[in-house]
C-alpha positions as a Python dict, from the first residue, in 0.01 Angstrom:
ca = {
    (1, 'M'): (0, 0, 0),
    (2, 'N'): (-116, -271, -238),
    (3, 'E'): (170, -393, -475),
    (4, 'L'): (95, -296, -850),
    (5, 'Q'): (12, -645, -1039),
    (6, 'L'): (24, -681, -1400),
    (7, 'K'): (-310, -741, -1474),
    (8, 'D'): (-403, -381, -1315),
    (9, 'L'): (-235, -222, -1597),
    (10, 'Y'): (-490, -384, -1861),
    (11, 'D'): (-815, -522, -1640),
    (12, 'G'): (-1003, -178, -1686),
    (13, 'F'): (-905, -205, -2071),
    (14, 'R'): (-1046, -565, -2087),
    (15, 'D'): (-1370, -476, -1900),
    (16, 'P'): (-1681, -710, -2036),
    (17, 'K'): (-1931, -404, -1972),
    (18, 'T'): (-1711, -120, -2094),
    (19, 'I'): (-1644, -304, -2403),
    (20, 'R'): (-2043, -386, -2443),
    (21, 'M'): (-2133, -63, -2366),
    (22, 'L'): (-1857, 117, -2656),
    (23, 'A'): (-1984, -190, -2921),
    (24, 'K'): (-2387, -77, -2845),
    (25, 'E'): (-2245, 324, -2875),
    (26, 'I'): (-2092, 213, -3197),
    (27, 'E'): (-2388, 21, -3329),
    (28, 'E'): (-2613, 302, -3269),
    (29, 'L'): (-2389, 583, -3439),
    (30, 'A'): (-2306, 314, -3747),
    (31, 'K'): (-2707, 317, -3847),
    (32, 'G'): (-2585, 683, -3954),
    (33, 'L'): (-2340, 562, -4228),
    (34, 'D'): (-2419, 582, -4544),
    (35, 'E'): (-2124, 317, -4668),
    (36, 'T'): (-1949, 44, -4479),
    (37, 'L'): (-1650, 159, -4248),
    (38, 'N'): (-1347, -39, -4377),
    (39, 'I'): (-1121, -37, -4174),
    (40, 'M'): (-780, -148, -4239),
    (41, 'E'): (-574, -245, -3894),
    (42, 'V'): (-203, -237, -4000),
    (43, 'C'): (-72, -409, -3715),
    (44, 'G'): (-65, -765, -3645),
    (45, 'G'): (-84, -700, -3305),
    (46, 'H'): (-414, -522, -3356),
    (47, 'T'): (-523, -804, -3598),
    (48, 'H'): (-464, -1097, -3289),
    (49, 'T'): (-675, -812, -3041),
    (50, 'I'): (-951, -801, -3298),
    (51, 'M'): (-994, -1204, -3343),
    (52, 'K'): (-885, -1281, -2953),
    (53, 'Y'): (-1178, -1054, -2851),
    (54, 'G'): (-1424, -1133, -3094),
    (55, 'L'): (-1515, -809, -3232),
    (56, 'P'): (-1608, -854, -3563),
    (57, 'Q'): (-1890, -1035, -3381),
    (58, 'L'): (-1989, -770, -3133),
    (59, 'L'): (-1984, -487, -3405),
    (60, 'P'): (-2266, -463, -3678),
    (61, 'A'): (-2187, -540, -3991),
    (62, 'N'): (-2157, -195, -4158),
    (63, 'I'): (-1817, -201, -3982),
    (64, 'A'): (-1554, -455, -4106),
    (65, 'F'): (-1204, -512, -4107),
    (66, 'I'): (-932, -524, -4364),
    (67, 'H'): (-565, -714, -4176),
    (68, 'G'): (-265, -467, -4332),
    (69, 'P'): (79, -612, -4418),
    (70, 'G'): (213, -477, -4024),
    (71, 'C'): (370, -805, -3934),
    (72, 'P'): (759, -770, -4003),
    (73, 'V'): (821, -1121, -4059),
    (74, 'C'): (505, -1234, -4270),
    (75, 'I'): (621, -922, -4524),
    (76, 'M'): (964, -1086, -4552),
    (77, 'P'): (1075, -1193, -4929),
    (78, 'K'): (1188, -1533, -4941),
    (79, 'E'): (1508, -1406, -5079),
    (80, 'R'): (1592, -1225, -4762),
    (81, 'I'): (1529, -1570, -4571),
    (82, 'D'): (1777, -1727, -4800),
    (83, 'H'): (2021, -1434, -4705),
    (84, 'A'): (1967, -1573, -4340),
    (85, 'I'): (2021, -1914, -4411),
    (86, 'A'): (2347, -1835, -4641),
    (87, 'L'): (2459, -1610, -4394),
    (88, 'A'): (2423, -1897, -4089),
    (89, 'K'): (2599, -2192, -4349),
    (90, 'M'): (2920, -2004, -4351),
    (91, 'E'): (3245, -2155, -4147),
    (92, 'N'): (3253, -2021, -3839),
    (93, 'T'): (2938, -1825, -3779),
    (94, 'I'): (2658, -1731, -3548),
    (95, 'L'): (2355, -1615, -3699),
    (96, 'L'): (2137, -1435, -3437),
    (97, 'T'): (1747, -1320, -3493),
    (98, 'L'): (1448, -1284, -3330),
    (99, 'G'): (1172, -1504, -3250),
    (100, 'D'): (971, -1631, -3539),
    (101, 'M'): (1193, -1556, -3822),
    (102, 'I'): (1353, -1910, -3739),
    (103, 'R'): (1023, -2088, -3820),
    (104, 'V'): (953, -1889, -4150),
    (105, 'P'): (1038, -2118, -4473),
    (106, 'G'): (1252, -1970, -4741),
    (107, 'S'): (1298, -2114, -5101),
    (108, 'K'): (1403, -2469, -4991),
    (109, 'T'): (1472, -2454, -4642),
    (110, 'S'): (1433, -2240, -4311),
    (111, 'L'): (1678, -2162, -4010),
    (112, 'A'): (1470, -2366, -3781),
    (113, 'V'): (1589, -2691, -4021),
    (114, 'E'): (1960, -2525, -4073),
    (115, 'R'): (1967, -2502, -3694),
    (116, 'A'): (1841, -2887, -3640),
    (117, 'A'): (2134, -2945, -3925),
    (118, 'G'): (2403, -2817, -3657),
    (119, 'H'): (2440, -2435, -3810),
    (120, 'D'): (2489, -2202, -3493),
    (121, 'I'): (2133, -2023, -3523),
    (122, 'R'): (1993, -1839, -3202),
    (123, 'A'): (1686, -1619, -3109),
    (124, 'L'): (1729, -1340, -2926),
    (125, 'Y'): (1540, -1208, -2634),
    (126, 'T'): (1658, -885, -2681),
    (127, 'P'): (1880, -761, -2918),
    (128, 'M'): (2164, -622, -2673),
    (129, 'D'): (2234, -1007, -2642),
    (130, 'A'): (2411, -997, -2938),
    (131, 'L'): (2710, -774, -2791),
    (132, 'K'): (2765, -1034, -2522),
    (133, 'I'): (2747, -1300, -2763),
    (134, 'A'): (2988, -1148, -3005),
    (135, 'K'): (3218, -1093, -2709),
    (136, 'E'): (3220, -1447, -2608),
    (137, 'N'): (3287, -1578, -2916),
    (138, 'P'): (3547, -1368, -3059),
    (139, 'D'): (3684, -1627, -3296),
    (140, 'K'): (3368, -1614, -3492),
    (141, 'K'): (3161, -1385, -3740),
    (142, 'V'): (2827, -1314, -3546),
    (143, 'V'): (2534, -1180, -3766),
    (144, 'F'): (2245, -1003, -3648),
    (145, 'F'): (1965, -1040, -3889),
    (146, 'A'): (1750, -736, -3789),
    (147, 'I'): (1385, -733, -3864),
    (148, 'G'): (1111, -487, -3755),
    (149, 'F'): (945, -178, -3820),
    (150, 'E'): (983, 146, -3680),
    (151, 'T'): (923, -11, -3321),
    (152, 'T'): (1194, -239, -3280),
    (153, 'T'): (1481, -6, -3508),
    (154, 'P'): (1594, 176, -3211),
    (155, 'M'): (1707, -126, -3035),
    (156, 'T'): (1924, -228, -3342),
    (157, 'S'): (2043, 109, -3372),
    (158, 'A'): (2168, 115, -3002),
    (159, 'V'): (2363, -254, -3039),
    (160, 'I'): (2480, -62, -3374),
    (161, 'K'): (2614, 214, -3170),
    (162, 'H'): (2766, -4, -2859),
    (163, 'T'): (2961, -191, -3137),
    (164, 'V'): (3112, 110, -3298),
    (165, 'D'): (3207, 237, -2923),
    (166, 'Q'): (3288, -66, -2798),
    (167, 'G'): (3510, -160, -3119),
    (168, 'I'): (3368, -518, -3161),
    (169, 'K'): (3545, -655, -3471),
    (170, 'N'): (3293, -975, -3495),
    (171, 'L'): (2952, -866, -3486),
    (172, 'F'): (2788, -806, -3865),
    (173, 'F'): (2455, -620, -3951),
    (174, 'H'): (2161, -787, -4197),
    (175, 'I'): (1919, -479, -4213),
    (176, 'N'): (1573, -553, -4274),
    (177, 'H'): (1342, -267, -4080),
    (178, 'V'): (1079, -177, -4295),
    (179, 'L'): (840, 136, -4289),
    (180, 'V'): (485, 144, -4228),
    (181, 'P'): (396, 476, -4453),
    (182, 'P'): (518, 350, -4792),
    (183, 'A'): (370, 31, -4743),
    (184, 'V'): (31, 176, -4690),
    (185, 'D'): (62, 443, -4970),
    (186, 'A'): (128, 156, -5231),
    (187, 'I'): (-164, -77, -5099),
    (188, 'M'): (-398, 268, -5157),
    (189, 'A'): (-243, 355, -5477),
    (190, 'D'): (-314, -17, -5625),
    (191, 'G'): (-662, 109, -5548),
    (192, 'K'): (-803, -280, -5519),
    (193, 'A'): (-827, -275, -5166),
    (194, 'K'): (-1170, -102, -5047),
    (195, 'I'): (-1025, 100, -4749),
    (196, 'N'): (-1147, 418, -4560),
    (197, 'A'): (-1010, 446, -4266),
    (198, 'F'): (-692, 303, -4061),
    (199, 'I'): (-642, 204, -3694),
    (200, 'G'): (-327, 332, -3691),
    (201, 'P'): (4, 114, -3550),
    (202, 'S'): (27, 225, -3208),
    (203, 'H'): (362, 79, -3091),
    (204, 'V'): (480, 237, -3390),
    (205, 'S'): (380, 574, -3317),
    (206, 'V'): (548, 580, -2974),
    (207, 'I'): (891, 614, -3152),
    (208, 'T'): (760, 771, -3473),
    (209, 'G'): (462, 976, -3337),
    (210, 'A'): (164, 978, -3507),
    (211, 'K'): (224, 1257, -3764),
    (212, 'I'): (397, 942, -3947),
    (213, 'Y'): (-22, 917, -4067),
    (214, 'A'): (-99, 1277, -4116),
    (215, 'S'): (-85, 1225, -4511),
    (216, 'L'): (-344, 950, -4538),
    (217, 'P'): (-637, 1177, -4441),
    (218, 'E'): (-525, 1455, -4676),
    (219, 'D'): (-422, 1211, -4979),
    (220, 'Y'): (-734, 971, -4946),
    (221, 'N'): (-1006, 1110, -4708),
    (222, 'T'): (-982, 863, -4472),
    (223, 'P'): (-1002, 905, -4093),
    (224, 'V'): (-709, 733, -3891),
    (225, 'A'): (-730, 659, -3489),
    (226, 'V'): (-404, 545, -3318),
    (227, 'S'): (-502, 327, -3110),
    (228, 'G'): (-402, 111, -2833),
    (229, 'F'): (-394, -312, -2806),
    (230, 'E'): (-642, -371, -2565),
    (231, 'P'): (-1013, -448, -2694),
    (232, 'V'): (-1151, -111, -2538),
    (233, 'D'): (-903, 69, -2675),
    (234, 'V'): (-967, -55, -3021),
    (235, 'L'): (-1339, 5, -2976),
    (236, 'Q'): (-1269, 362, -2890),
    (237, 'G'): (-1063, 392, -3171),
    (238, 'I'): (-1346, 278, -3431),
    (239, 'L'): (-1595, 508, -3258),
    (240, 'M'): (-1355, 806, -3272),
    (241, 'M'): (-1376, 699, -3673),
    (242, 'V'): (-1715, 661, -3691),
    (243, 'R'): (-1793, 1006, -3566),
    (244, 'Q'): (-1528, 1147, -3791),
    (245, 'K'): (-1756, 979, -4111),
    (246, 'L'): (-2076, 1100, -3941),
    (247, 'E'): (-1944, 1459, -3933),
    (248, 'G'): (-1798, 1487, -4259),
    (249, 'R'): (-1424, 1503, -4101),
    (250, 'A'): (-1128, 1266, -4221),
    (251, 'E'): (-822, 1339, -3968),
    (252, 'L'): (-598, 1208, -3769),
    (253, 'E'): (-659, 1133, -3403),
    (254, 'I'): (-486, 992, -3120),
    (255, 'Q'): (-658, 735, -2876),
    (256, 'Y'): (-352, 561, -2717),
    (257, 'T'): (-296, 916, -2569),
    (258, 'R'): (-83, 721, -2287),
    (259, 'A'): (196, 632, -2489),
    (260, 'V'): (183, 793, -2835),
    (261, 'T'): (210, 1164, -2903),
    (262, 'M'): (235, 1381, -3250),
    (263, 'E'): (590, 1413, -3236),
    (264, 'G'): (733, 1050, -3079),
    (265, 'N'): (1046, 963, -2918),
    (266, 'L'): (1298, 1246, -3085),
    (267, 'K'): (1606, 1063, -2911),
    (268, 'A'): (1532, 760, -3099),
    (269, 'Q'): (1447, 891, -3387),
    (270, 'Q'): (1810, 1075, -3383),
    (271, 'L'): (1977, 752, -3311),
    (272, 'N'): (1833, 542, -3630),
    (273, 'D'): (1899, 882, -3835),
    (274, 'T'): (2314, 858, -3685),
    (275, 'Y'): (2300, 500, -3826),
    (276, 'M'): (2058, 412, -4081),
    (277, 'R'): (1933, 562, -4405),
    (278, 'P'): (1618, 502, -4650),
    (279, 'R'): (1673, 188, -4871),
    (280, 'A'): (1595, 308, -5249),
    (281, 'H'): (1402, -30, -5290),
    (282, 'F'): (1295, -310, -5078),
    (283, 'R'): (1053, -583, -5195),
    (284, 'W'): (770, -707, -4987),
    (285, 'R'): (656, -1017, -4982),
    (286, 'G'): (319, -1023, -5156),
    (287, 'I'): (314, -659, -5230),
    (288, 'G'): (581, -605, -5447),
    (289, 'D'): (899, -355, -5444),
    (290, 'I'): (812, -53, -5271),
    (291, 'P'): (1065, 252, -5321),
    (292, 'D'): (1177, 404, -4941),
    (293, 'S'): (1014, 132, -4763),
    (294, 'A'): (1302, 16, -4590),
    (295, 'L'): (1595, 88, -4400),
    (296, 'E'): (1969, 49, -4452),
    (297, 'L'): (2285, 75, -4283),
    (298, 'R'): (2473, 436, -4361),
    (299, 'P'): (2793, 414, -4609),
    (300, 'E'): (3028, 491, -4297),
    (301, 'Y'): (2933, 165, -4141),
    (302, 'D'): (3007, -79, -4436),
    (303, 'Y'): (3235, -248, -4239),
    (304, 'L'): (2953, -405, -4036),
    (305, 'D'): (2730, -445, -4336),
    (306, 'A'): (2669, -825, -4370),
    (307, 'E'): (2505, -763, -4686),
    (308, 'K'): (2804, -584, -4866),
    (309, 'L'): (3083, -753, -4697),
    (310, 'F'): (2931, -1123, -4767),
    (311, 'A'): (2746, -1000, -5093),
    (312, 'D'): (2874, -1278, -5318),
    (313, 'I'): (2710, -1539, -5116),
    (314, 'L'): (2402, -1397, -5132),
    (315, 'P'): (2106, -1480, -5366),
    (316, 'T'): (1966, -1170, -5587),
    (317, 'E'): (1684, -1308, -5733),
    (318, 'P'): (1326, -1241, -5621),
    (319, 'I'): (1151, -1568, -5534),
    (320, 'D'): (786, -1589, -5528),
    (321, 'D'): (532, -1782, -5269),
    (322, 'H'): (410, -2130, -5262),
    (323, 'K'): (137, -2162, -5548),
    (324, 'L'): (-113, -2276, -5295),
    (325, 'C'): (-51, -1977, -5060),
    (326, 'I'): (-233, -1645, -5093),
    (327, 'C'): (-25, -1473, -4825),
    (328, 'G'): (20, -1205, -5031),
    (329, 'T'): (-311, -1118, -5146),
    (330, 'I'): (-386, -1116, -4753),
    (331, 'L'): (-147, -858, -4662),
    (332, 'K'): (-278, -617, -4935),
    (333, 'G'): (-648, -625, -4790),
    (334, 'L'): (-762, -829, -5071),
    (335, 'A'): (-841, -1163, -4912),
    (336, 'K'): (-901, -1329, -4549),
    (337, 'P'): (-747, -1646, -4451),
    (338, 'M'): (-1044, -1861, -4479),
    (339, 'D'): (-1043, -1717, -4857),
    (340, 'C'): (-715, -1987, -4884),
    (341, 'K'): (-798, -2306, -4999),
    (342, 'V'): (-501, -2434, -4787),
    (343, 'F'): (-601, -2268, -4485),
    (344, 'G'): (-597, -2515, -4156),
    (345, 'K'): (-496, -2808, -4365),
    (346, 'A'): (-180, -2807, -4524),
    (347, 'C'): (-109, -2501, -4350),
    (348, 'T'): (-109, -2460, -4010),
    (349, 'P'): (114, -2315, -3723),
    (350, 'N'): (316, -2617, -3692),
    (351, 'S'): (322, -2691, -4090),
    (352, 'P'): (314, -2345, -4221),
    (353, 'L'): (324, -2272, -4628),
    (354, 'G'): (336, -1918, -4556),
    (355, 'S'): (492, -1649, -4312),
    (356, 'C'): (129, -1527, -4249),
    (357, 'M'): (88, -1868, -4057),
    (358, 'V'): (447, -1847, -3883),
    (359, 'S'): (407, -1559, -3728),
    (360, 'S'): (245, -1478, -3396),
    (361, 'E'): (150, -1129, -3560),
    (362, 'G'): (10, -1300, -3907),
    (363, 'S'): (-376, -1295, -3948),
    (364, 'C'): (-347, -1666, -4072),
    (365, 'N'): (-235, -1751, -3743),
    (366, 'A'): (-495, -1465, -3545),
    (367, 'Y'): (-780, -1660, -3746),
    (368, 'Y'): (-616, -2053, -3659),
    (369, 'R'): (-612, -1943, -3298),
    (370, 'Y'): (-918, -1733, -3227),
    (371, 'A'): (-1165, -1811, -3546),
    (372, 'G'): (-1286, -2144, -3414),
    (373, 'V'): (-1037, -2345, -3662),
    (374, 'L'): (-895, -2561, -3405),
    (375, 'G'): (-987, -2886, -3294),
}
């Protein structure tokens, strides 16, 4: 028996012949559309697939992509990044966070700059490493600046559970987990972005179930296809939505059936509900305050809540983006990266002015890498 290779899991989903066949079928069917299909792909992972594999060039002109706010680093407002920086500067403190968060500019500095200045700031490969670091440093305050959509929330909840169960006294949590549906509702309610179809974030849906998008077809008459991240997945999702439009339907469909169900991971949902609850308000970068759009620790875990324990050193005033940066407009689906005057010039991945360029899931980063800007 041949050993399974990683490429065996995705080769069929990147097969050029299959991609061309799907694109051709979409092109033929799209001739019957009476309006442009403006598809918002909410997740930054989908944006990168779309740009990396040149899907806009494969599809007809009446299939258009609008990039959404599904990048957890991109939507983090500057004042909350300043929270992380303030916590990292506390005496005898280790600040932990995930990936690109370290490079995102706050109002005056970044975690990367503060780490270079000598503060103990570490990027986690897995949230569970927070437990090990706290145990190895019992004389220090260890603060986990947790970020992400519904996809990563169960990992944070698992760390909280172990912290409670093991009686770890020096590990604290600054919760910045946000929720997809309220952000999409805010964009649709605004009415400025001309969206009439959605590619649903699939990794989020593995946890929550596709049911969280059920209101979109009902409230806005928009087809939704929860699709995987390979190019064939995305094209199949688009094909589903084109067929819905031609048949006069607006429904929620699951393309990514190999991983997503309507109900989702019930154990993960229960774990989240045990330790977290909806936050009354959360300010999204570029979008503004959205009620019930994020999570916070439940009151019984206040003794672990860095946002409450260290409130006296955390800034409270909202801070706007750099005046030249249009990341907020891009996150609302009202502009493309190339509409920005500083894109690829003053703003690059090595010297980002805005969060959409910093994050590996950001739309500006995707355009810079895949849309012929390099070089």
